[in-house]
N, C-alpha and C positions, 0 to 999 in steps of 0.2 A: 487457450492453451496455457493453463495455469503453471505447469512445470517450467515452461520457457520464461514466463513472467517472473516466477520465483527465482530462477537462476539469474535473471538480469538484475535482480534487486539484492544480490549477495552483500554488497557494501552498505545497504540501507539499514538504519536502525529501526526499531519498532515504531518509534515516533515518526520517522521519515515515511514508513509504509502507511501509517495512519493518515498522514497528510496527503500522500498520493491517492489514497482511497477517497478522502474528502474532496480532493480536487476533481477526481473522476465523477463523483456524485454531483458536485456543483455544476460541472459541464452539462450533465443531463438536465438539471433543473433550469439552468440558464437557457438551454435550447428550447425547453417547453415554454419558458416565459417569453422568449422572443417570438415564438410561434403564436402564442395567445395575443401578445401586443400587436403583432402585424395583422391579426384578424380583428383588431379593434376591441378586444375584451378588456374590461376594466376590473374584472375579478376572475378568479379561477372557478370554473363551473364545478358544481358538486359532482363527485364520482370520477373526476379527472385523475388518471393515474400516470405516473412517469414511466417511461420505457426502462427496461433493465439496463444496468451499466454493462457495457460491452468492451471488447478488446480495444477498439478504436479510442474509447474514453480513457482507458488506462495508458495507451500509447501517447495520447495528447497530454495527459497529466504527467507522464514521465518526462516529457520535454520541458515541463515547467518546474518539476520538483526533482531536485538532485540530492544525492546522499550528503548528509551533513558532515561526514568525515571522509576525507580523501583516502584512497586506497594506500597511497605511499606515505601517509602522515605518521608521525611517531605515536599518536593516539591509536591509530588503527593497528599498528603492530603490537601495542600493549594489550589491546582487546583480544587480538588473535592469540597471544601468549596465554592470557587468562583463560580463554575458551578452551585451548588445548589442554590446560592443566585442570580446570574445574568444570568446563562445560559439559553438555550432555554426552558427548562422545570422547571427552578427554581422559587422561590417565586417572583422574580423581573421580571419574563417574562411577556410580554404583553398578555392580554387575547385574543386579536385578532391577528392572524398571520399577519405579514407584509412582504412586499417584492415587487418585481417587478410586480407580477401578482395577488396580493390580494387587 
């Protein structure tokens, strides 16, 4: 449920979200390593693939990774003011979308 995950990360910076994704990926790789180790493997067999990152991985990562700026901090209010004025949907936003394909 990506929309719900995105809504729950509203206060997260891009860097915070990157760290959350890294944490979810590490969780999957650690799980695979523990499984191999418990089976007595000394190396990863060729062709071994990791399972896809799932909702539970993101939920576990979210318990460990918090937003770097608190919602009620002065920095957060300054960022929100800037976004309202200059951000994608702010009053300073261009009326026509711009980008590579527009």
